[in-house]
mmCIF file of the N, C-alpha and C atoms, coordinates in Angstrom:
data_MODEL
# 
_entry.id   MODEL 
# 
loop_
_atom_site.group_PDB 
_atom_site.id 
_atom_site.type_symbol 
_atom_site.label_atom_id 
_atom_site.label_alt_id 
_atom_site.label_comp_id 
_atom_site.label_asym_id 
_atom_site.label_entity_id 
_atom_site.label_seq_id 
_atom_site.pdbx_PDB_ins_code 
_atom_site.Cartn_x 
_atom_site.Cartn_y 
_atom_site.Cartn_z 
_atom_site.occupancy 
_atom_site.B_iso_or_equiv 
_atom_site.pdbx_formal_charge 
_atom_site.auth_seq_id 
_atom_site.auth_comp_id 
_atom_site.auth_asym_id 
_atom_site.auth_atom_id 
_atom_site.pdbx_PDB_model_num 
ATOM 1   N N  . MET A 1 1  ? 66.590 2.653  29.556 1.00 0.00 ? 1  MET A N  1 
ATOM 2   C CA . MET A 1 1  ? 67.671 3.593  29.231 1.00 0.00 ? 1  MET A CA 1 
ATOM 3   C C  . MET A 1 1  ? 68.994 2.862  29.008 1.00 0.00 ? 1  MET A C  1 
ATOM 4   N N  . VAL A 1 2  ? 69.239 1.790  29.781 1.00 0.00 ? 2  VAL A N  1 
ATOM 5   C CA . VAL A 1 2  ? 70.484 1.044  29.620 1.00 0.00 ? 2  VAL A CA 1 
ATOM 6   C C  . VAL A 1 2  ? 70.562 0.455  28.218 1.00 0.00 ? 2  VAL A C  1 
ATOM 7   N N  . GLU A 1 3  ? 69.440 -0.061 27.725 1.00 0.00 ? 3  GLU A N  1 
ATOM 8   C CA . GLU A 1 3  ? 69.423 -0.646 26.391 1.00 0.00 ? 3  GLU A CA 1 
ATOM 9   C C  . GLU A 1 3  ? 69.771 0.394  25.330 1.00 0.00 ? 3  GLU A C  1 
ATOM 10  N N  . VAL A 1 4  ? 69.234 1.584  25.442 1.00 0.00 ? 4  VAL A N  1 
ATOM 11  C CA . VAL A 1 4  ? 69.531 2.650  24.481 1.00 0.00 ? 4  VAL A CA 1 
ATOM 12  C C  . VAL A 1 4  ? 71.014 3.004  24.548 1.00 0.00 ? 4  VAL A C  1 
ATOM 13  N N  . LYS A 1 5  ? 71.550 3.109  25.747 1.00 0.00 ? 5  LYS A N  1 
ATOM 14  C CA . LYS A 1 5  ? 72.973 3.432  25.900 1.00 0.00 ? 5  LYS A CA 1 
ATOM 15  C C  . LYS A 1 5  ? 73.831 2.360  25.234 1.00 0.00 ? 5  LYS A C  1 
ATOM 16  N N  . GLU A 1 6  ? 73.474 1.102  25.425 1.00 0.00 ? 6  GLU A N  1 
ATOM 17  C CA . GLU A 1 6  ? 74.225 0.016  24.796 1.00 0.00 ? 6  GLU A CA 1 
ATOM 18  C C  . GLU A 1 6  ? 74.138 0.095  23.274 1.00 0.00 ? 6  GLU A C  1 
ATOM 19  N N  . GLN A 1 7  ? 72.965 0.429  22.754 1.00 0.00 ? 7  GLN A N  1 
ATOM 20  C CA . GLN A 1 7  ? 72.789 0.570  21.306 1.00 0.00 ? 7  GLN A CA 1 
ATOM 21  C C  . GLN A 1 7  ? 73.658 1.708  20.768 1.00 0.00 ? 7  GLN A C  1 
ATOM 22  N N  . VAL A 1 8  ? 73.676 2.819  21.478 1.00 0.00 ? 8  VAL A N  1 
ATOM 23  C CA . VAL A 1 8  ? 74.479 3.973  21.054 1.00 0.00 ? 8  VAL A CA 1 
ATOM 24  C C  . VAL A 1 8  ? 75.964 3.625  21.120 1.00 0.00 ? 8  VAL A C  1 
ATOM 25  N N  . GLU A 1 9  ? 76.382 2.950  22.171 1.00 0.00 ? 9  GLU A N  1 
ATOM 26  C CA . GLU A 1 9  ? 77.792 2.553  22.292 1.00 0.00 ? 9  GLU A CA 1 
ATOM 27  C C  . GLU A 1 9  ? 78.191 1.613  21.154 1.00 0.00 ? 9  GLU A C  1 
ATOM 28  N N  . GLN A 1 10 ? 77.294 0.710  20.762 1.00 0.00 ? 10 GLN A N  1 
ATOM 29  C CA . GLN A 1 10 ? 77.569 -0.176 19.623 1.00 0.00 ? 10 GLN A CA 1 
ATOM 30  C C  . GLN A 1 10 ? 77.777 0.644  18.355 1.00 0.00 ? 10 GLN A C  1 
ATOM 31  N N  . ALA A 1 11 ? 76.935 1.629  18.157 1.00 0.00 ? 11 ALA A N  1 
ATOM 32  C CA . ALA A 1 11 ? 77.061 2.497  16.984 1.00 0.00 ? 11 ALA A CA 1 
ATOM 33  C C  . ALA A 1 11 ? 78.398 3.230  17.002 1.00 0.00 ? 11 ALA A C  1 
ATOM 34  N N  . LEU A 1 12 ? 78.779 3.749  18.159 1.00 0.00 ? 12 LEU A N  1 
ATOM 35  C CA . LEU A 1 12 ? 80.050 4.475  18.265 1.00 0.00 ? 12 LEU A CA 1 
ATOM 36  C C  . LEU A 1 12 ? 81.229 3.549  17.996 1.00 0.00 ? 12 LEU A C  1 
ATOM 37  N N  . GLU A 1 13 ? 81.121 2.287  18.413 1.00 0.00 ? 13 GLU A N  1 
ATOM 38  C CA . GLU A 1 13 ? 82.191 1.325  18.142 1.00 0.00 ? 13 GLU A CA 1 
ATOM 39  C C  . GLU A 1 13 ? 82.341 1.080  16.643 1.00 0.00 ? 13 GLU A C  1 
ATOM 40  N N  . GLU A 1 14 ? 81.244 1.156  15.907 1.00 0.00 ? 14 GLU A N  1 
ATOM 41  C CA . GLU A 1 14 ? 81.309 0.997  14.448 1.00 0.00 ? 14 GLU A CA 1 
ATOM 42  C C  . GLU A 1 14 ? 81.977 2.207  13.795 1.00 0.00 ? 14 GLU A C  1 
ATOM 43  N N  . ILE A 1 15 ? 81.708 3.383  14.319 1.00 0.00 ? 15 ILE A N  1 
ATOM 44  C CA . ILE A 1 15 ? 82.211 4.638  13.755 1.00 0.00 ? 15 ILE A CA 1 
ATOM 45  C C  . ILE A 1 15 ? 83.663 4.904  14.155 1.00 0.00 ? 15 ILE A C  1 
ATOM 46  N N  . ARG A 1 16 ? 84.003 4.550  15.378 1.00 0.00 ? 16 ARG A N  1 
ATOM 47  C CA . ARG A 1 16 ? 85.293 4.919  15.979 1.00 0.00 ? 16 ARG A CA 1 
ATOM 48  C C  . ARG A 1 16 ? 86.512 4.609  15.098 1.00 0.00 ? 16 ARG A C  1 
ATOM 49  N N  . PRO A 1 17 ? 86.631 3.430  14.481 1.00 0.00 ? 17 PRO A N  1 
ATOM 50  C CA . PRO A 1 17 ? 87.844 3.154  13.688 1.00 0.00 ? 17 PRO A CA 1 
ATOM 51  C C  . PRO A 1 17 ? 88.091 4.172  12.576 1.00 0.00 ? 17 PRO A C  1 
ATOM 52  N N  . PHE A 1 18 ? 87.037 4.673  11.962 1.00 0.00 ? 18 PHE A N  1 
ATOM 53  C CA . PHE A 1 18 ? 87.193 5.672  10.900 1.00 0.00 ? 18 PHE A CA 1 
ATOM 54  C C  . PHE A 1 18 ? 87.726 6.986  11.467 1.00 0.00 ? 18 PHE A C  1 
ATOM 55  N N  . LEU A 1 19 ? 87.231 7.362  12.640 1.00 0.00 ? 19 LEU A N  1 
ATOM 56  C CA . LEU A 1 19 ? 87.681 8.604  13.272 1.00 0.00 ? 19 LEU A CA 1 
ATOM 57  C C  . LEU A 1 19 ? 89.117 8.471  13.772 1.00 0.00 ? 19 LEU A C  1 
ATOM 58  N N  . VAL A 1 20 ? 89.427 7.338  14.392 1.00 0.00 ? 20 VAL A N  1 
ATOM 59  C CA . VAL A 1 20 ? 90.780 7.100  14.911 1.00 0.00 ? 20 VAL A CA 1 
ATOM 60  C C  . VAL A 1 20 ? 91.781 7.098  13.759 1.00 0.00 ? 20 VAL A C  1 
ATOM 61  N N  . ASN A 1 21 ? 91.384 6.544  12.633 1.00 0.00 ? 21 ASN A N  1 
ATOM 62  C CA . ASN A 1 21 ? 92.252 6.513  11.457 1.00 0.00 ? 21 ASN A CA 1 
ATOM 63  C C  . ASN A 1 21 ? 92.651 7.914  11.011 1.00 0.00 ? 21 ASN A C  1 
ATOM 64  N N  . ASP A 1 22 ? 91.794 8.886  11.266 1.00 0.00 ? 22 ASP A N  1 
ATOM 65  C CA . ASP A 1 22 ? 92.083 10.282 10.922 1.00 0.00 ? 22 ASP A CA 1 
ATOM 66  C C  . ASP A 1 22 ? 92.615 11.075 12.113 1.00 0.00 ? 22 ASP A C  1 
ATOM 67  N N  . GLY A 1 23 ? 92.991 10.384 13.191 1.00 0.00 ? 23 GLY A N  1 
ATOM 68  C CA . GLY A 1 23 ? 93.563 11.059 14.351 1.00 0.00 ? 23 GLY A CA 1 
ATOM 69  C C  . GLY A 1 23 ? 92.538 11.622 15.312 1.00 0.00 ? 23 GLY A C  1 
ATOM 70  N N  . GLY A 1 24 ? 91.305 11.154 15.230 1.00 0.00 ? 24 GLY A N  1 
ATOM 71  C CA . GLY A 1 24 ? 90.249 11.647 16.114 1.00 0.00 ? 24 GLY A CA 1 
ATOM 72  C C  . GLY A 1 24 ? 89.630 10.536 16.932 1.00 0.00 ? 24 GLY A C  1 
ATOM 73  N N  . ASN A 1 25 ? 88.543 10.861 17.593 1.00 0.00 ? 25 ASN A N  1 
ATOM 74  C CA . ASN A 1 25 ? 87.796 9.888  18.383 1.00 0.00 ? 25 ASN A CA 1 
ATOM 75  C C  . ASN A 1 25 ? 86.457 10.513 18.741 1.00 0.00 ? 25 ASN A C  1 
ATOM 76  N N  . ILE A 1 26 ? 85.604 9.729  19.381 1.00 0.00 ? 26 ILE A N  1 
ATOM 77  C CA . ILE A 1 26 ? 84.288 10.202 19.795 1.00 0.00 ? 26 ILE A CA 1 
ATOM 78  C C  . ILE A 1 26 ? 83.915 9.512  21.095 1.00 0.00 ? 26 ILE A C  1 
ATOM 79  N N  . SER A 1 27 ? 83.266 10.261 21.984 1.00 0.00 ? 27 SER A N  1 
ATOM 80  C CA . SER A 1 27 ? 82.816 9.716  23.267 1.00 0.00 ? 27 SER A CA 1 
ATOM 81  C C  . SER A 1 27 ? 81.366 10.089 23.497 1.00 0.00 ? 27 SER A C  1 
ATOM 82  N N  . LEU A 1 28 ? 80.641 9.180  24.120 1.00 0.00 ? 28 LEU A N  1 
ATOM 83  C CA . LEU A 1 28 ? 79.266 9.455  24.527 1.00 0.00 ? 28 LEU A CA 1 
ATOM 84  C C  . LEU A 1 28 ? 79.303 10.273 25.806 1.00 0.00 ? 28 LEU A C  1 
ATOM 85  N N  . VAL A 1 29 ? 78.647 11.422 25.809 1.00 0.00 ? 29 VAL A N  1 
ATOM 86  C CA . VAL A 1 29 ? 78.568 12.279 26.990 1.00 0.00 ? 29 VAL A CA 1 
ATOM 87  C C  . VAL A 1 29 ? 77.282 11.983 27.755 1.00 0.00 ? 29 VAL A C  1 
ATOM 88  N N  . ALA A 1 30 ? 76.157 11.975 27.027 1.00 0.00 ? 30 ALA A N  1 
ATOM 89  C CA . ALA A 1 30 ? 74.866 11.756 27.687 1.00 0.00 ? 30 ALA A CA 1 
ATOM 90  C C  . ALA A 1 30 ? 73.806 11.411 26.655 1.00 0.00 ? 30 ALA A C  1 
ATOM 91  N N  . ILE A 1 31 ? 72.714 10.865 27.168 1.00 0.00 ? 31 ILE A N  1 
ATOM 92  C CA . ILE A 1 31 ? 71.507 10.663 26.373 1.00 0.00 ? 31 ILE A CA 1 
ATOM 93  C C  . ILE A 1 31 ? 70.395 11.362 27.132 1.00 0.00 ? 31 ILE A C  1 
ATOM 94  N N  . GLU A 1 32 ? 69.789 12.337 26.486 1.00 0.00 ? 32 GLU A N  1 
ATOM 95  C CA . GLU A 1 32 ? 68.708 13.105 27.110 1.00 0.00 ? 32 GLU A CA 1 
ATOM 96  C C  . GLU A 1 32 ? 67.465 12.960 26.247 1.00 0.00 ? 32 GLU A C  1 
ATOM 97  N N  . GLY A 1 33 ? 66.558 12.114 26.685 1.00 0.00 ? 33 GLY A N  1 
ATOM 98  C CA . GLY A 1 33 ? 65.354 11.853 25.900 1.00 0.00 ? 33 GLY A CA 1 
ATOM 99  C C  . GLY A 1 33 ? 65.721 11.177 24.601 1.00 0.00 ? 33 GLY A C  1 
ATOM 100 N N  . ASP A 1 34 ? 65.390 11.823 23.480 1.00 0.00 ? 34 ASP A N  1 
ATOM 101 C CA . ASP A 1 34 ? 65.710 11.257 22.168 1.00 0.00 ? 34 ASP A CA 1 
ATOM 102 C C  . ASP A 1 34 ? 66.918 11.939 21.527 1.00 0.00 ? 34 ASP A C  1 
ATOM 103 N N  . THR A 1 35 ? 67.751 12.576 22.361 1.00 0.00 ? 35 THR A N  1 
ATOM 104 C CA . THR A 1 35 ? 68.944 13.276 21.883 1.00 0.00 ? 35 THR A CA 1 
ATOM 105 C C  . THR A 1 35 ? 70.198 12.655 22.488 1.00 0.00 ? 35 THR A C  1 
ATOM 106 N N  . VAL A 1 36 ? 71.174 12.383 21.638 1.00 0.00 ? 36 VAL A N  1 
ATOM 107 C CA . VAL A 1 36 ? 72.472 11.872 22.078 1.00 0.00 ? 36 VAL A CA 1 
ATOM 108 C C  . VAL A 1 36 ? 73.461 13.029 22.039 1.00 0.00 ? 36 VAL A C  1 
ATOM 109 N N  . ILE A 1 37 ? 74.234 13.167 23.109 1.00 0.00 ? 37 ILE A N  1 
ATOM 110 C CA . ILE A 1 37 ? 75.265 14.201 23.183 1.00 0.00 ? 37 ILE A CA 1 
ATOM 111 C C  . ILE A 1 37 ? 76.619 13.499 23.146 1.00 0.00 ? 37 ILE A C  1 
ATOM 112 N N  . VAL A 1 38 ? 77.452 13.895 22.194 1.00 0.00 ? 38 VAL A N  1 
ATOM 113 C CA . VAL A 1 38 ? 78.766 13.289 22.028 1.00 0.00 ? 38 VAL A CA 1 
ATOM 114 C C  . VAL A 1 38 ? 79.847 14.357 22.110 1.00 0.00 ? 38 VAL A C  1 
ATOM 115 N N  . GLU A 1 39 ? 81.052 13.898 22.345 1.00 0.00 ? 39 GLU A N  1 
ATOM 116 C CA . GLU A 1 39 ? 82.215 14.788 22.322 1.00 0.00 ? 39 GLU A CA 1 
ATOM 117 C C  . GLU A 1 39 ? 83.174 14.272 21.264 1.00 0.00 ? 39 GLU A C  1 
ATOM 118 N N  . LEU A 1 40 ? 83.509 15.129 20.320 1.00 0.00 ? 40 LEU A N  1 
ATOM 119 C CA . LEU A 1 40 ? 84.514 14.802 19.325 1.00 0.00 ? 40 LEU A CA 1 
ATOM 120 C C  . LEU A 1 40 ? 85.879 15.125 19.918 1.00 0.00 ? 40 LEU A C  1 
ATOM 121 N N  . GLU A 1 41 ? 86.866 14.277 19.620 1.00 0.00 ? 41 GLU A N  1 
ATOM 122 C CA . GLU A 1 41 ? 88.187 14.419 20.231 1.00 0.00 ? 41 GLU A CA 1 
ATOM 123 C C  . GLU A 1 41 ? 89.277 14.414 19.168 1.00 0.00 ? 41 GLU A C  1 
ATOM 124 N N  . GLY A 1 42 ? 90.464 14.854 19.566 1.00 0.00 ? 42 GLY A N  1 
ATOM 125 C CA . GLY A 1 42 ? 91.618 14.831 18.676 1.00 0.00 ? 42 GLY A CA 1 
ATOM 126 C C  . GLY A 1 42 ? 91.409 15.705 17.453 1.00 0.00 ? 42 GLY A C  1 
ATOM 127 N N  . ASN A 1 43 ? 91.809 15.183 16.289 1.00 0.00 ? 43 ASN A N  1 
ATOM 128 C CA . ASN A 1 43 ? 91.688 15.948 15.044 1.00 0.00 ? 43 ASN A CA 1 
ATOM 129 C C  . ASN A 1 43 ? 90.247 16.270 14.678 1.00 0.00 ? 43 ASN A C  1 
ATOM 130 N N  . CYS A 1 44 ? 89.296 15.542 15.239 1.00 0.00 ? 44 CYS A N  1 
ATOM 131 C CA . CYS A 1 44 ? 87.879 15.799 14.919 1.00 0.00 ? 44 CYS A CA 1 
ATOM 132 C C  . CYS A 1 44 ? 87.424 17.166 15.429 1.00 0.00 ? 44 CYS A C  1 
ATOM 133 N N  . ILE A 1 45 ? 88.075 17.678 16.464 1.00 0.00 ? 45 ILE A N  1 
ATOM 134 C CA . ILE A 1 45 ? 87.670 18.963 17.037 1.00 0.00 ? 45 ILE A CA 1 
ATOM 135 C C  . ILE A 1 45 ? 87.846 20.091 16.024 1.00 0.00 ? 45 ILE A C  1 
ATOM 136 N N  . SER A 1 46 ? 88.992 20.108 15.359 1.00 0.00 ? 46 SER A N  1 
ATOM 137 C CA . SER A 1 46 ? 89.293 21.214 14.450 1.00 0.00 ? 46 SER A CA 1 
ATOM 138 C C  . SER A 1 46 ? 89.008 20.893 12.988 1.00 0.00 ? 46 SER A C  1 
ATOM 139 N N  . CYS A 1 47 ? 88.508 19.713 12.729 1.00 0.00 ? 47 CYS A N  1 
ATOM 140 C CA . CYS A 1 47 ? 88.241 19.301 11.347 1.00 0.00 ? 47 CYS A CA 1 
ATOM 141 C C  . CYS A 1 47 ? 87.153 20.176 10.731 1.00 0.00 ? 47 CYS A C  1 
ATOM 142 N N  . ALA A 1 48 ? 87.405 20.639 9.529  1.00 0.00 ? 48 ALA A N  1 
ATOM 143 C CA . ALA A 1 48 ? 86.454 21.523 8.850  1.00 0.00 ? 48 ALA A CA 1 
ATOM 144 C C  . ALA A 1 48 ? 85.151 20.816 8.488  1.00 0.00 ? 48 ALA A C  1 
ATOM 145 N N  . VAL A 1 49 ? 85.178 19.508 8.406  1.00 0.00 ? 49 VAL A N  1 
ATOM 146 C CA . VAL A 1 49 ? 83.965 18.772 8.016  1.00 0.00 ? 49 VAL A CA 1 
ATOM 147 C C  . VAL A 1 49 ? 83.341 18.025 9.195  1.00 0.00 ? 49 VAL A C  1 
ATOM 148 N N  . ASN A 1 50 ? 83.669 18.420 10.441 1.00 0.00 ? 50 ASN A N  1 
ATOM 149 C CA . ASN A 1 50 ? 83.159 17.654 11.575 1.00 0.00 ? 50 ASN A CA 1 
ATOM 150 C C  . ASN A 1 50 ? 81.645 17.713 11.699 1.00 0.00 ? 50 ASN A C  1 
ATOM 151 N N  . GLN A 1 51 ? 81.017 18.809 11.293 1.00 0.00 ? 51 GLN A N  1 
ATOM 152 C CA . GLN A 1 51 ? 79.553 18.872 11.355 1.00 0.00 ? 51 GLN A CA 1 
ATOM 153 C C  . GLN A 1 51 ? 78.937 17.915 10.340 1.00 0.00 ? 51 GLN A C  1 
ATOM 154 N N  . MET A 1 52 ? 79.541 17.827 9.168  1.00 0.00 ? 52 MET A N  1 
ATOM 155 C CA . MET A 1 52 ? 79.059 16.885 8.158  1.00 0.00 ? 52 MET A CA 1 
ATOM 156 C C  . MET A 1 52 ? 79.280 15.447 8.633  1.00 0.00 ? 52 MET A C  1 
ATOM 157 N N  . THR A 1 53 ? 80.448 15.183 9.221  1.00 0.00 ? 53 THR A N  1 
ATOM 158 C CA . THR A 1 53 ? 80.736 13.858 9.773  1.00 0.00 ? 53 THR A CA 1 
ATOM 159 C C  . THR A 1 53 ? 79.727 13.506 10.844 1.00 0.00 ? 53 THR A C  1 
ATOM 160 N N  . LEU A 1 54 ? 79.421 14.471 11.699 1.00 0.00 ? 54 LEU A N  1 
ATOM 161 C CA . LEU A 1 54 ? 78.469 14.239 12.781 1.00 0.00 ? 54 LEU A CA 1 
ATOM 162 C C  . LEU A 1 54 ? 77.107 13.864 12.216 1.00 0.00 ? 54 LEU A C  1 
ATOM 163 N N  . GLN A 1 55 ? 76.638 14.602 11.232 1.00 0.00 ? 55 GLN A N  1 
ATOM 164 C CA . GLN A 1 55 ? 75.297 14.361 10.697 1.00 0.00 ? 55 GLN A CA 1 
ATOM 165 C C  . GLN A 1 55 ? 75.243 13.131 9.800  1.00 0.00 ? 55 GLN A C  1 
ATOM 166 N N  . LEU A 1 56 ? 76.154 13.024 8.857  1.00 0.00 ? 56 LEU A N  1 
ATOM 167 C CA . LEU A 1 56 ? 76.081 11.945 7.879  1.00 0.00 ? 56 LEU A CA 1 
ATOM 168 C C  . LEU A 1 56 ? 76.606 10.621 8.417  1.00 0.00 ? 56 LEU A C  1 
ATOM 169 N N  . GLY A 1 57 ? 77.663 10.667 9.193  1.00 0.00 ? 57 GLY A N  1 
ATOM 170 C CA . GLY A 1 57 ? 78.245 9.429  9.698  1.00 0.00 ? 57 GLY A CA 1 
ATOM 171 C C  . GLY A 1 57 ? 77.720 9.019  11.050 1.00 0.00 ? 57 GLY A C  1 
ATOM 172 N N  . VAL A 1 58 ? 77.925 9.868  12.024 1.00 0.00 ? 58 VAL A N  1 
ATOM 173 C CA . VAL A 1 58 ? 77.598 9.536  13.406 1.00 0.00 ? 58 VAL A CA 1 
ATOM 174 C C  . VAL A 1 58 ? 76.093 9.412  13.610 1.00 0.00 ? 58 VAL A C  1 
ATOM 175 N N  . GLU A 1 59 ? 75.344 10.435 13.234 1.00 0.00 ? 59 GLU A N  1 
ATOM 176 C CA . GLU A 1 59 ? 73.902 10.421 13.480 1.00 0.00 ? 59 GLU A CA 1 
ATOM 177 C C  . GLU A 1 59 ? 73.220 9.275  12.725 1.00 0.00 ? 59 GLU A C  1 
ATOM 178 N N  . THR A 1 60 ? 73.599 9.070  11.482 1.00 0.00 ? 60 THR A N  1 
ATOM 179 C CA . THR A 1 60 ? 73.001 7.994  10.691 1.00 0.00 ? 60 THR A CA 1 
ATOM 180 C C  . THR A 1 60 ? 73.277 6.633  11.316 1.00 0.00 ? 60 THR A C  1 
ATOM 181 N N  . THR A 1 61 ? 74.502 6.409  11.767 1.00 0.00 ? 61 THR A N  1 
ATOM 182 C CA . THR A 1 61 ? 74.858 5.122  12.364 1.00 0.00 ? 61 THR A CA 1 
ATOM 183 C C  . THR A 1 61 ? 74.157 4.925  13.698 1.00 0.00 ? 61 THR A C  1 
ATOM 184 N N  . ILE A 1 62 ? 74.092 5.964  14.517 1.00 0.00 ? 62 ILE A N  1 
ATOM 185 C CA . ILE A 1 62 ? 73.390 5.849  15.799 1.00 0.00 ? 62 ILE A CA 1 
ATOM 186 C C  . ILE A 1 62 ? 71.919 5.525  15.564 1.00 0.00 ? 62 ILE A C  1 
ATOM 187 N N  . LYS A 1 63 ? 71.300 6.177  14.602 1.00 0.00 ? 63 LYS A N  1 
ATOM 188 C CA . LYS A 1 63 ? 69.882 5.918  14.315 1.00 0.00 ? 63 LYS A CA 1 
ATOM 189 C C  . LYS A 1 63 ? 69.661 4.500  13.787 1.00 0.00 ? 63 LYS A C  1 
ATOM 190 N N  . LYS A 1 64 ? 70.666 3.945  13.128 1.00 0.00 ? 64 LYS A N  1 
ATOM 191 C CA . LYS A 1 64 ? 70.568 2.561  12.650 1.00 0.00 ? 64 LYS A CA 1 
ATOM 192 C C  . LYS A 1 64 ? 70.490 1.596  13.842 1.00 0.00 ? 64 LYS A C  1 
ATOM 193 N N  . TYR A 1 65 ? 71.289 1.853  14.860 1.00 0.00 ? 65 TYR A N  1 
ATOM 194 C CA . TYR A 1 65 ? 71.310 1.001  16.051 1.00 0.00 ? 65 TYR A CA 1 
ATOM 195 C C  . TYR A 1 65 ? 70.197 1.344  17.038 1.00 0.00 ? 65 TYR A C  1 
ATOM 196 N N  . ALA A 1 66 ? 69.859 2.617  17.125 1.00 0.00 ? 66 ALA A N  1 
ATOM 197 C CA . ALA A 1 66 ? 68.867 3.094  18.099 1.00 0.00 ? 66 ALA A CA 1 
ATOM 198 C C  . ALA A 1 66 ? 67.886 4.020  17.378 1.00 0.00 ? 66 ALA A C  1 
ATOM 199 N N  . PRO A 1 67 ? 66.901 3.452  16.673 1.00 0.00 ? 67 PRO A N  1 
ATOM 200 C CA . PRO A 1 67 ? 65.992 4.272  15.868 1.00 0.00 ? 67 PRO A CA 1 
ATOM 201 C C  . PRO A 1 67 ? 65.161 5.271  16.664 1.00 0.00 ? 67 PRO A C  1 
ATOM 202 N N  . GLN A 1 68 ? 65.084 5.090  17.966 1.00 0.00 ? 68 GLN A N  1 
ATOM 203 C CA . GLN A 1 68 ? 64.327 6.024  18.804 1.00 0.00 ? 68 GLN A CA 1 
ATOM 204 C C  . GLN A 1 68 ? 65.058 7.354  18.987 1.00 0.00 ? 68 GLN A C  1 
ATOM 205 N N  . ILE A 1 69 ? 66.339 7.400  18.635 1.00 0.00 ? 69 ILE A N  1 
ATOM 206 C CA . ILE A 1 69 ? 67.114 8.640  18.730 1.00 0.00 ? 69 ILE A CA 1 
ATOM 207 C C  . ILE A 1 69 ? 66.761 9.531  17.541 1.00 0.00 ? 69 ILE A C  1 
ATOM 208 N N  . LYS A 1 70 ? 66.479 10.785 17.817 1.00 0.00 ? 70 LYS A N  1 
ATOM 209 C CA . LYS A 1 70 ? 66.076 11.735 16.775 1.00 0.00 ? 70 LYS A CA 1 
ATOM 210 C C  . LYS A 1 70 ? 67.169 12.736 16.421 1.00 0.00 ? 70 LYS A C  1 
ATOM 211 N N  . LYS A 1 71 ? 68.114 12.961 17.350 1.00 0.00 ? 71 LYS A N  1 
ATOM 212 C CA . LYS A 1 71 ? 69.088 14.035 17.149 1.00 0.00 ? 71 LYS A CA 1 
ATOM 213 C C  . LYS A 1 71 ? 70.397 13.680 17.844 1.00 0.00 ? 71 LYS A C  1 
ATOM 214 N N  . VAL A 1 72 ? 71.509 14.080 17.222 1.00 0.00 ? 72 VAL A N  1 
ATOM 215 C CA . VAL A 1 72 ? 72.835 13.927 17.820 1.00 0.00 ? 72 VAL A CA 1 
ATOM 216 C C  . VAL A 1 72 ? 73.490 15.298 17.810 1.00 0.00 ? 72 VAL A C  1 
ATOM 217 N N  . VAL A 1 73 ? 73.983 15.721 18.971 1.00 0.00 ? 73 VAL A N  1 
ATOM 218 C CA . VAL A 1 73 ? 74.661 17.014 19.081 1.00 0.00 ? 73 VAL A CA 1 
ATOM 219 C C  . VAL A 1 73 ? 76.025 16.808 19.715 1.00 0.00 ? 73 VAL A C  1 
ATOM 220 N N  . LYS A 1 74 ? 76.925 17.751 19.458 1.00 0.00 ? 74 LYS A N  1 
ATOM 221 C CA . LYS A 1 74 ? 78.269 17.667 20.045 1.00 0.00 ? 74 LYS A CA 1 
ATOM 222 C C  . LYS A 1 74 ? 78.460 18.759 21.084 1.00 0.00 ? 74 LYS A C  1 
ATOM 223 N N  . VAL A 1 75 ? 79.322 18.485 22.052 1.00 0.00 ? 75 VAL A N  1 
ATOM 224 C CA . VAL A 1 75 ? 79.553 19.454 23.122 1.00 0.00 ? 75 VAL A CA 1 
ATOM 225 C C  . VAL A 1 75 ? 80.687 20.416 22.812 1.00 0.00 ? 75 VAL A C  1 
ATOM 226 N N  . ASN A 1 76 ? 81.573 20.090 21.896 1.00 0.00 ? 76 ASN A N  1 
ATOM 227 C CA . ASN A 1 76 ? 82.704 20.985 21.625 1.00 0.00 ? 76 ASN A CA 1 
ATOM 228 C C  . ASN A 1 76 ? 82.637 21.574 20.253 1.00 0.00 ? 76 ASN A C  1 
# 
């Protein structure tokens, strides 16, 4: 489990600069089986395209680092 968490954190570090540039951020909340739970922060919360960002950007990048992950969901 530690290895998966490290892989997911690496993925988030790759994504984070793009989100911060737009006034947002992302945090890992939990990993439950093959699902990653994240929290979008700042401008990402109210962004009209946050679901698209989550699926196309975040989920794709996490799966690149941790292919065993099947799904990424947000808490907010």
